[in-house]
C-alpha positions as CSV (number, residue, x, y, z in Angstrom):
1,M,46.5,-37.0,184.4
2,A,47.9,-33.6,183.4
3,E,46.3,-32.1,180.4
4,S,48.3,-31.2,177.4
5,W,48.2,-27.6,177.2
6,T,49.2,-26.8,174.1
7,A,49.5,-23.6,172.0
8,E,47.1,-24.8,170.0
9,L,44.5,-26.1,172.8
10,I,44.9,-22.9,174.8
11,E,44.3,-20.7,171.6
12,Q,40.9,-22.8,171.3
13,R,39.9,-22.8,174.8
14,Y,41.1,-19.1,175.7
15,T,41.0,-17.0,172.9
16,S,40.0,-13.7,174.5
17,L,43.1,-14.4,176.8
18,V,45.3,-15.1,174.0
19,D,44.4,-11.7,172.2
20,E,44.9,-10.2,175.0
21,L,47.9,-11.4,175.8
22,R,48.9,-10.5,172.2
23,N,48.0,-7.2,172.4
24,G,49.9,-6.2,175.4
25,D,46.8,-5.7,177.8
26,I,47.1,-8.8,180.3
27,T,48.6,-8.1,183.9
28,L,50.2,-10.9,185.7
29,F,49.7,-11.6,189.4
30,A,52.7,-13.8,190.3
31,G,52.0,-15.8,193.4
32,S,54.5,-17.5,196.0
33,R,54.1,-21.0,194.3
34,L,56.5,-19.8,191.5
35,S,59.2,-18.9,194.0
36,E,58.8,-22.1,196.5
37,A,59.6,-24.5,193.1
38,L,62.8,-23.2,193.6
39,G,62.9,-23.7,197.2
40,V,62.2,-19.9,198.5
41,P,59.8,-20.6,201.3
42,G,56.1,-19.0,201.4
43,L,54.9,-17.1,204.3
44,D,53.6,-20.3,205.8
45,K,56.9,-21.5,205.9
46,L,58.5,-18.5,207.3
47,T,56.2,-18.5,210.4
48,E,56.7,-22.2,211.0
49,Q,59.6,-21.9,213.8
50,L,57.5,-18.4,215.1
51,A,54.3,-20.4,215.7
52,Q,56.2,-23.2,217.4
53,E,57.8,-20.7,219.7
54,L,54.7,-19.1,220.2
55,G,53.1,-22.5,221.5
56,L,50.0,-21.9,218.8
57,T,48.6,-24.7,216.8
58,E,48.8,-25.7,213.4
59,T,45.3,-23.8,212.5
60,S,46.7,-20.9,213.0
61,S,47.3,-18.7,209.7
62,P,50.1,-16.7,208.7
63,I,49.2,-13.4,209.5
64,D,48.0,-14.3,212.5
65,I,51.2,-16.3,214.0
66,A,53.2,-12.6,212.9
67,Q,51.2,-10.6,214.9
68,H,51.2,-12.8,217.6
69,Y,54.8,-12.2,217.4
70,V,54.8,-8.8,217.2
71,E,53.0,-8.6,220.2
72,A,54.9,-10.9,222.8
73,H,58.3,-9.4,222.2
74,A,59.5,-5.8,223.1
75,Q,60.6,-5.0,219.8
76,G,58.5,-7.6,217.9
77,R,58.2,-5.6,214.7
78,Y,62.1,-5.3,214.3
79,L,62.4,-9.4,215.2
80,L,60.0,-10.6,213.0
81,N,61.3,-8.7,209.9
82,T,64.9,-9.9,210.5
83,H,63.4,-13.5,211.1
84,V,62.2,-13.2,207.8
85,V,64.9,-11.3,205.8
86,R,67.5,-13.7,207.3
87,Q,65.4,-16.5,206.1
88,L,64.9,-15.3,202.5
89,K,68.6,-14.8,202.0
90,K,69.7,-18.5,203.5
91,A,67.0,-19.8,200.4
92,E,69.1,-20.9,197.5
93,S,67.5,-20.0,194.1
94,G,69.2,-20.4,190.6
95,F,67.7,-20.1,187.5
96,A,64.1,-20.0,186.9
97,M,62.8,-21.3,183.4
98,S,59.2,-20.2,184.7
99,H,60.6,-16.2,185.4
100,A,62.8,-16.7,182.2
101,L,59.4,-17.4,180.3
102,I,57.6,-14.7,182.0
103,K,60.3,-12.3,180.5
104,E,59.5,-13.4,177.2
105,L,55.5,-12.1,177.9
106,P,54.3,-8.8,177.0
107,F,52.5,-8.0,180.0
108,R,51.1,-4.7,180.7
109,A,52.4,-5.2,184.5
110,I,53.4,-7.6,186.8
111,L,52.1,-8.3,190.4
112,T,53.4,-10.4,192.9
113,T,52.9,-11.1,196.6
114,N,56.5,-12.3,196.6
115,F,58.9,-10.9,198.9
116,D,62.4,-12.1,197.1
117,Q,63.7,-10.7,194.1
118,L,63.8,-13.4,191.2
119,I,61.3,-12.0,189.0
120,E,63.2,-8.5,188.7
121,T,66.4,-10.4,188.5
122,T,65.6,-12.1,185.7
123,L,64.0,-9.0,184.2
124,S,67.4,-7.2,184.0
125,L,68.7,-9.9,181.7
126,D,66.9,-8.0,179.3
127,P,68.6,-4.1,178.8
128,K,65.9,-3.9,176.3
129,R,63.0,-4.1,178.5
130,P,63.3,-1.5,181.5
131,H,61.1,-2.5,184.2
132,K,60.4,-0.4,187.3
133,I,60.3,-1.7,190.7
134,V,57.0,-0.2,192.7
135,I,56.8,-0.8,196.5
136,S,55.6,2.3,198.2
137,D,53.4,4.8,196.6
138,D,56.7,7.1,196.2
139,D,57.6,4.5,193.5
140,L,54.4,5.3,191.5
141,A,56.0,9.1,190.7
142,Y,58.7,7.9,189.2
143,L,57.4,5.0,186.8
144,S,57.3,6.0,183.4
145,G,55.1,5.0,180.3
146,S,58.4,2.9,179.0
147,Q,58.7,0.9,181.9
148,L,57.1,-2.5,183.1
149,P,55.8,-1.9,186.4
150,V,56.8,-5.1,188.7
151,V,54.5,-4.4,191.9
152,K,55.7,-5.7,195.2
153,I,52.0,-5.4,197.0
154,N,53.5,-7.3,200.4
155,G,56.7,-5.3,199.9
156,C,60.4,-6.9,199.1
157,V,63.2,-8.3,201.2
158,S,65.4,-5.6,199.9
159,M,63.5,-2.8,202.3
160,P,62.3,-4.7,205.1
161,K,60.6,-1.8,206.6
162,S,58.0,-2.5,203.4
163,L,57.2,-5.8,204.5
164,V,53.5,-6.8,204.9
165,L,53.0,-9.8,207.2
166,T,50.8,-9.3,210.5
167,R,47.1,-8.7,210.4
168,G,47.4,-5.3,211.6
169,D,49.2,-4.9,208.1
170,F,46.8,-6.0,205.8
171,E,43.9,-4.2,207.6
172,S,45.8,-0.8,207.5
173,Y,47.0,-1.0,204.0
174,T,44.8,0.8,202.1
175,D,45.7,3.8,204.7
176,T,49.7,3.4,204.7
177,R,49.2,2.9,200.5
178,P,46.8,4.7,199.5
179,A,47.9,5.5,196.0
180,L,49.2,2.4,195.6
181,T,46.0,0.9,196.8
182,N,44.3,3.2,193.9
183,Y,46.7,1.9,191.3
184,L,45.8,-1.7,192.3
185,K,42.0,-1.2,191.8
186,N,43.1,0.6,188.8
187,L,44.5,-2.2,187.1
188,L,42.1,-5.0,188.1
189,A,39.6,-2.9,186.3
190,T,41.1,-1.9,183.3
191,S,43.1,-5.1,182.4
192,T,42.5,-8.8,182.4
193,L,44.4,-10.9,185.4
194,L,46.5,-14.3,184.8
195,F,47.3,-15.7,188.2
196,V,50.2,-17.9,188.1
197,G,51.5,-19.9,191.1
198,A,49.0,-17.6,193.2
199,S,46.3,-18.4,196.2
200,L,43.2,-16.2,195.2
201,Q,42.7,-16.5,199.2
202,D,45.4,-13.7,199.3
203,P,44.5,-10.9,202.0
204,A,45.5,-8.2,199.6
205,F,44.0,-9.5,196.2
206,A,40.6,-10.6,198.0
207,S,40.1,-7.0,199.5
208,F,40.9,-5.1,195.9
209,N,38.6,-7.9,193.7
210,A,36.0,-7.7,195.9
211,E,35.6,-4.1,195.8
212,V,36.2,-3.8,191.9
213,L,33.5,-6.8,191.5
214,R,31.0,-4.7,193.3
215,K,31.5,-1.6,191.7
216,L,31.9,-2.8,187.8
217,G,29.7,-6.6,188.7
218,P,29.5,-8.4,185.0
219,H,31.0,-5.8,183.1
220,R,34.6,-6.7,184.4
221,R,36.6,-8.2,182.6
222,A,37.5,-12.0,183.1
223,F,40.0,-13.1,185.2
224,Y,42.2,-16.2,184.9
225,S,44.0,-18.4,187.2
226,V,46.4,-21.5,186.7
227,V,46.0,-23.9,189.0
228,P,47.1,-27.8,189.7
229,Q,44.1,-29.1,191.0
230,A,40.3,-27.7,190.6
231,S,37.2,-29.8,191.5
232,D,33.9,-28.9,189.3
233,A,32.6,-27.1,192.7
234,E,35.7,-25.0,193.1
235,I,35.4,-24.1,189.2
236,R,31.5,-23.2,189.4
237,D,32.6,-21.0,192.8
238,S,35.6,-19.1,191.3
239,R,33.0,-18.4,188.0
240,T,30.8,-16.4,190.8
241,R,33.8,-14.5,191.2
242,G,34.4,-13.3,187.6
243,I,37.8,-15.9,187.7
244,E,38.2,-19.0,185.2
245,L,40.1,-21.8,186.6
246,I,42.4,-23.2,184.0
247,N,42.8,-26.8,185.4
248,L,46.1,-28.0,184.9
249,K,44.8,-31.6,186.4
250,T,48.0,-32.4,188.2
251,S,49.5,-32.8,191.4
252,Q,51.1,-30.1,193.5
253,K,54.4,-32.2,193.3
254,H,54.4,-31.5,189.4
255,A,52.4,-28.0,189.5
256,N,55.8,-26.0,188.4
257,D,56.8,-28.7,185.6
258,E,53.2,-28.1,184.0
259,T,53.3,-24.6,184.9
260,T,56.0,-24.0,183.0
261,K,54.8,-25.9,179.9
262,F,51.8,-23.8,180.2
263,L,54.0,-20.5,179.8
264,E,56.4,-21.8,177.1
265,S,52.9,-22.5,175.0
266,L,52.3,-19.1,175.5
267,V,55.2,-18.1,174.3
268,R,55.0,-19.7,171.2
269,L,51.8,-18.1,170.8
270,V,52.8,-14.5,171.0
271,R,56.0,-15.3,168.8
272,G,53.5,-17.3,166.3
273,K,52.6,-13.4,165.0
274,K,56.3,-12.3,164.4
275,S,57.7,-12.4,161.3
276,K,59.5,-15.7,160.2
277,E,63.6,-15.8,160.0
278,N,64.8,-15.9,156.7
279,T,65.9,-19.8,156.5
280,N,67.5,-20.0,152.4
281,P,70.2,-22.2,152.8
282,T,73.7,-20.7,152.1
283,N,77.3,-22.0,151.9
284,T,78.5,-23.1,155.4
285,A,79.7,-20.1,157.2
286,V,81.5,-21.8,161.4
287,T,81.5,-18.5,163.2
288,F,82.5,-18.7,167.3
289,Q,80.8,-16.1,169.9
290,S,83.1,-13.8,171.2
291,A,84.6,-14.5,174.6
292,K,83.4,-11.1,176.1
293,P,80.8,-11.4,179.3
294,A,77.8,-9.6,178.3
295,L,74.5,-9.9,180.0
296,Q,72.5,-9.6,176.6
297,L,72.4,-12.4,173.9
298,E,71.2,-12.0,170.3
299,P,67.6,-11.6,170.3
300,L,66.9,-14.5,167.9
301,Y,69.1,-16.8,170.2
302,Q,67.9,-15.6,173.4
303,S,64.4,-16.2,172.8
304,L,65.4,-19.7,171.4
305,L,67.5,-20.5,174.7
306,I,64.1,-19.4,176.9
307,S,61.8,-21.5,174.7
308,R,63.7,-24.6,175.1
309,L,62.5,-26.6,178.0
310,G,65.0,-29.2,178.2
311,T,67.7,-26.9,178.5
312,G,66.1,-24.7,181.3
313,L,65.6,-27.8,183.4
314,S,69.0,-29.1,183.4
315,L,70.1,-25.8,185.0
316,Q,67.3,-26.6,187.9
317,V,69.4,-28.9,189.8
318,N,67.6,-31.3,192.2
319,A,70.4,-32.2,194.9
320,D,69.7,-36.1,194.5
321,H,71.1,-35.6,191.0
322,V,74.4,-34.2,192.1
323,D,77.8,-36.3,191.8
324,T,79.4,-35.8,194.9
325,V,81.9,-38.4,194.8
326,H,83.8,-38.5,191.6
327,H,86.0,-36.0,189.8
328,Y,85.5,-36.2,186.0
329,K,88.6,-36.4,183.6
330,L,86.7,-36.4,180.7
331,L,83.2,-35.8,179.8
332,E,82.0,-36.9,176.2
333,R,79.2,-35.9,174.6
334,I,78.1,-37.1,170.8
335,D,74.5,-36.1,169.3
336,L,73.3,-38.3,166.5
337,L,70.7,-36.3,164.9
338,D,68.7,-37.5,162.1
339,Y,66.1,-35.4,161.6
340,N,64.0,-37.7,159.4
341,S,63.9,-40.3,162.0
342,G,62.4,-37.8,164.9
343,N,64.5,-39.6,167.6
344,F,67.0,-37.8,169.7
345,V,69.8,-40.0,170.3
346,S,73.0,-39.3,172.4
347,L,76.3,-41.1,173.4
348,R,78.0,-40.1,176.8
349,R,81.4,-40.9,177.5
350,L,82.4,-40.8,181.5
351,R,86.2,-41.1,182.4
352,G,87.2,-39.8,186.1
353,V,88.3,-41.3,189.4
354,N,86.5,-41.7,192.5
355,A,87.4,-38.8,194.8
356,S,85.4,-39.8,198.0
357,D,86.9,-41.2,201.1
358,R,84.4,-44.6,200.3
359,L,83.4,-46.9,197.9
360,S,81.7,-46.1,194.9
361,S,79.3,-48.3,193.6
362,H,77.4,-46.3,190.2
363,V,77.8,-43.0,188.9
364,I,74.6,-41.2,188.5
365,Y,73.4,-39.2,185.7
366,A,70.2,-36.6,184.3
367,E,68.9,-35.9,181.1
368,S,66.1,-33.7,180.6
369,S,63.8,-33.5,177.5
370,E,61.2,-31.4,176.0
371,R,58.1,-33.4,176.4
372,K,57.1,-36.0,179.2
373,L,58.7,-39.8,178.9
374,R,58.8,-42.7,180.8
375,F,62.0,-44.0,181.6
376,D,61.8,-47.0,179.8
377,Q,61.2,-45.5,177.1
378,T,64.7,-43.6,176.8
379,D,66.2,-47.0,176.1
380,V,69.2,-46.5,178.2
381,R,72.0,-48.7,177.6
382,A,75.7,-48.4,179.6
383,F,79.0,-50.2,179.3
384,D,82.4,-50.3,180.4
385,T,84.8,-48.5,177.6
386,Q,87.6,-50.6,178.3
387,T,86.0,-54.3,178.5
388,Q,82.7,-53.4,176.5
389,M,80.9,-55.4,179.4
390,Q,77.5,-54.2,179.5
391,L,76.5,-52.4,183.1
392,M,73.2,-52.4,184.9
393,V,70.8,-48.8,184.8
394,E,68.5,-48.2,187.2
395,P,66.0,-45.2,187.1
396,L,66.1,-43.5,190.4
397,N,62.2,-42.8,190.1
398,G,61.1,-46.3,188.2
399,D,60.3,-47.0,184.6
400,N,56.8,-46.0,184.5
401,Q,56.9,-42.3,186.1
402,M,56.3,-39.8,183.4
403,M,58.9,-36.9,183.9
404,F,60.4,-34.2,182.1
405,T,63.8,-35.1,183.6
406,H,65.2,-38.4,184.2
407,A,68.2,-39.5,186.4
408,Y,69.6,-43.0,186.4
409,R,72.5,-44.6,188.5
410,M,74.7,-46.9,186.4
411,Y,76.5,-49.7,188.2
412,F,80.1,-50.3,188.2
413,P,81.0,-53.7,187.6
414,R,82.8,-53.6,191.0
415,P,82.7,-50.9,193.3
416,L,86.0,-48.8,193.0
417,S,87.9,-47.9,196.1
418,P,89.1,-44.4,197.0
419,G,91.4,-43.2,193.9
420,E,90.3,-45.6,191.6
421,E,89.5,-44.7,188.1
422,F,86.4,-45.8,185.7
423,D,85.5,-45.2,182.2
424,I,81.8,-46.1,181.0
425,V,79.9,-44.9,178.0
426,H,76.1,-45.0,177.6
427,R,73.5,-44.0,175.3
428,I,70.2,-42.3,175.5
429,T,67.3,-42.4,173.1
430,L,64.5,-39.6,173.2
431,P,61.7,-40.8,171.0
432,G,59.8,-38.0,169.0
433,E,62.3,-35.6,170.7
434,L,63.5,-34.1,167.3
435,E,59.5,-33.6,166.1
436,V,59.2,-30.8,168.0
437,L,62.6,-29.1,167.1
438,S,63.5,-27.6,164.2
439,P,66.7,-28.1,162.3
440,K,66.4,-24.5,160.9
441,N,67.5,-22.8,164.1
442,E,68.3,-25.2,167.1
443,I,70.5,-25.8,170.1
444,M,71.9,-28.4,171.9
445,S,73.1,-28.1,175.6
446,V,75.3,-29.6,178.2
447,S,74.8,-28.4,182.1
448,L,77.5,-29.3,184.1
449,S,75.4,-28.1,187.1
450,R,75.5,-31.7,188.5
451,I,79.1,-32.3,188.4
452,S,80.9,-31.0,192.0
453,R,84.0,-32.2,192.4
454,G,85.2,-30.8,188.9
455,L,86.1,-31.5,185.0
456,D,89.1,-31.5,183.3
457,A,88.0,-31.9,179.7
458,L,84.7,-31.5,177.5
459,S,84.2,-32.6,174.3
460,F,80.8,-31.6,172.4
461,T,79.8,-33.0,169.1
462,V,76.4,-32.4,167.5
463,S,76.1,-34.9,164.1
464,L,74.0,-34.2,161.9
465,N,71.7,-35.0,158.8
466,F,72.6,-32.4,157.0
467,R,75.6,-29.3,156.6
468,P,74.7,-26.6,158.9
469,R,74.6,-23.1,157.6
470,T,76.1,-21.6,160.4
471,V,77.0,-22.7,164.0
472,E,78.2,-20.6,167.2
473,V,79.4,-21.7,170.9
474,E,77.8,-20.3,173.7
475,C,78.6,-20.8,177.2
476,L,76.4,-19.6,180.1
477,D,76.3,-19.4,183.8
478,H,73.6,-20.7,186.2
479,R,71.3,-18.5,185.5
480,G,71.4,-18.2,182.1
481,T,73.5,-15.6,181.6
482,R,76.5,-15.6,178.6
483,V,79.5,-15.8,180.4
484,A,83.5,-15.8,179.1
485,C,83.7,-19.1,176.6
486,K,86.9,-21.1,176.9
487,G,88.1,-23.3,174.6
488,Q,88.8,-23.0,170.4
489,P,86.5,-22.4,167.5
490,P,84.2,-25.4,166.9
491,K,85.1,-27.8,163.6
492,T,82.8,-28.8,160.8
493,G,83.3,-31.8,159.1
494,A,82.5,-35.7,158.5
495,Y,81.3,-37.5,161.5
496,V,84.2,-40.3,162.1
497,R,83.9,-43.7,163.5
498,D,86.9,-44.0,165.3
499,T,86.1,-46.0,168.6
500,W,84.1,-49.2,169.3
501,Y,81.2,-47.5,170.8
502,K,80.7,-45.2,168.0
503,Q,80.4,-48.2,165.8
504,V,78.4,-50.1,167.7
505,L,76.0,-47.1,169.1
506,D,75.7,-45.6,165.9
507,I,72.3,-44.9,164.3
508,N,70.9,-45.9,160.5
509,W,71.1,-42.5,159.1
510,T,69.6,-41.3,156.1
511,S,72.2,-39.2,155.0
512,E,76.0,-39.2,155.7
513,P,76.3,-37.5,158.8
514,V,78.4,-34.3,159.4
515,A,79.7,-33.6,162.5
516,V,80.3,-30.1,164.7
517,S,83.0,-30.6,167.1
518,W,83.9,-28.4,170.1
519,K,86.4,-28.9,172.7
520,C,87.4,-27.1,176.3
521,E,89.9,-27.8,178.7
522,H,89.1,-27.2,182.2
523,P,85.6,-26.0,181.6
524,D,84.2,-23.5,184.4
525,S,80.6,-22.5,183.1
526,S,77.4,-24.3,183.8
527,L,75.7,-24.6,180.5
528,Y,77.5,-24.9,177.0
529,V,75.4,-24.5,174.2
530,I,76.0,-25.4,170.3
531,N,73.7,-23.3,168.2
532,Y,73.1,-24.9,164.7
533,R,70.9,-23.6,161.3
534,A,70.2,-25.4,158.3
């Protein structure tokens, strides 16, 4: 069973790690598993096809396969680099919650063995935190003290000649990159390393670490490595090499989810030392964010957006959850948020048409939350809007699996022919969700990343058990970057139960609800956010 690595538990068990992180004295070592979670292949995947071509066994290491490939062709090095660059360019990548959280942490430097550009792309969204990509010795000469170094240890896809792929590349590393080698050794000797998504067997790290450990011995700082699963023997062995394993106790399948939660807790620990926002209530002033596209969000709002796990997960689209069959005429979302109850309750109306050339028996929907739940805890109930007939609901992953994102099928009363319309409404509950959120400054969001055939109109209402002081609407693309926002300014008023489903599926309010409503015709962004403050 996965361990719940809350901010409190991390600070209790790893006090030194937290203190050094707050002081900006931690160097991050980001490994391939961070990118693999977004479909970017690691070196082992990149060399699979080459191994088959050469007739090598499955036990051959990726760097040996690359070496053999170079030696087996007249222009082997060119062909190898071209193959790797082509495969990486083909790999799709979207919004990376883990990378966004990394951006929020005050690391002294970031080291990565990844060839892709996900880390620097995410860092570039924050112009107030300049960074410098370091690939070669020459890059070090242009590194200033105000910049966050991002060291691409094994090279970068943007510079194919820099890629470190073969056994020969690793063996000649110190000779071809002497200044960079000394810089890396210095970082290992003078800062604490935190490994995330990385293998401690990476040839580049193993050689540097062995030399530093040999010279400093027990006087070297401890390194920390976040791993999905580790046996007691592995934990003991790592400690002899000066590495403390932070054992997530989860399967590789769920490693990315648990790593993201761990990073989120680190962000909360760092922010815990900052002054709190003044939350004295004033008269309600409803504002609407400018429709000008910009890369930078307000710092307080940006931190809030990044800290919301559910929002980030809604942009990380599982292909099985994408609706490729229906065109939507209306998506209506009504959140019923009585913070005194602690539960998130939301109504969703889906009106559309079967836009495919085959029969359609159901529609797929997905909901992401701040913590893991079983599907049977969500109490999803669906109805045909016209007849009020209750519909069958089926989870894609079973009732008992603990997950952050639950996808489910809602079956129509009968299969729809091509061109036939549907109109259904459903209610979902996330018990305890509001207990980890704050009405003082919070967001609710609608992701359209799973709608592939278009949407005519979006109606978004957030109903609260208090009158918000301010309200803002943001529109973001699939990477979490602000884009031009359509629609009229939001309206604040009484929550009107003007349909049967609003009456039947309402909750027991502890005070008269206040509704913040916003509508948009032909929405074209990936994420729509309502930010409210008490």
